[in-house]
C-alpha positions, 0 to 999 in steps of 0.5 A: 451532494458529494463532488465527483472527481473529474476522472470518475464521471466516465466510469459511472455509466459502466457501473450503471450497466453493471448494476443492470447486468447483476439484475438490479434496477439502477433507477430505484431510489437506493441505487440512483446515485450509486454509479456516481458514488462507486465511480468517485470511490474507485477514483480515490481508491486508485489515486496512487496511479496519479502520484509521483515518487519524486514529487511525494518525497519533495526533497525531504532528504537530509544529510546525517552521519548515521548508519543504524536501522531506521524502521517505521512499523505498523503502517496501515494500508488498504488496497484492491486485489487486481484479480477480483477488485476486492480489498486487501488490507494490513500493515507494512513495516519499512526499514532502511540503513542510511548511507549518509542521508535520511528521509523525512519519516512521514514520507515512508507511509506516503510511499506505502500509500502510493503503491497501495492505492492501485490495483495490486498484488501484495507481492508486487506492492512489497517489492515496489515499496522497497525499490522506491525507498532504494531509488530516492534514498540510496541507502545501504539496505532496505527491508520491507515486510507486508502483512495483510488479510485478503477479502478475496480469500475471506469472502469467496473461494476458500473462505478462510477468515483468519489467514494472513499473508506475509511478504517481504523484500530485502535489498542491499545489506538486509539481503546480504547480511543475515545479522542485519536481517535478523535485527530487522526481524527482531525489531518488527516482531519483538515484544518491545512496543511503545503504546 
């Protein structure tokens, strides 16, 4: 039997009531533990609310005399659309230009995770990721691009399975200098890849 996170238990009765409202019998064998499982799942899928940016970075900032683009591409993410509580998922590309300091590379995916694991809209998530990198690192510039498929568009409504939504946020030199922005876009969308 799985362990239920402490914050999930109060949610289980709400899920049980929802199952009843949908016309299901929460007491039938297949649904008996569903309220606890859904509660635990929601607890995990929204754990970004309980993460702290500065604790996450944990001092992993290093003095380095470099001033060229640092890019971590294809960071997978999974989030929940705040309008329908349906998943949206995809990849985020995070770049910055150091101004005397670099951040541990693993911290960039962790920042993405912190904001993705909340009830979200892709537009806001993209901006939050960029602002967080800017806040902890104070670089010369930050560029973030998110590309995602949204189940709220695929499973319901317009039911378009092949559409991808792309959002971006450019701060500092990525916003102000078109050459820097173009270099970033070429690095993200260019054909050169290490596999």
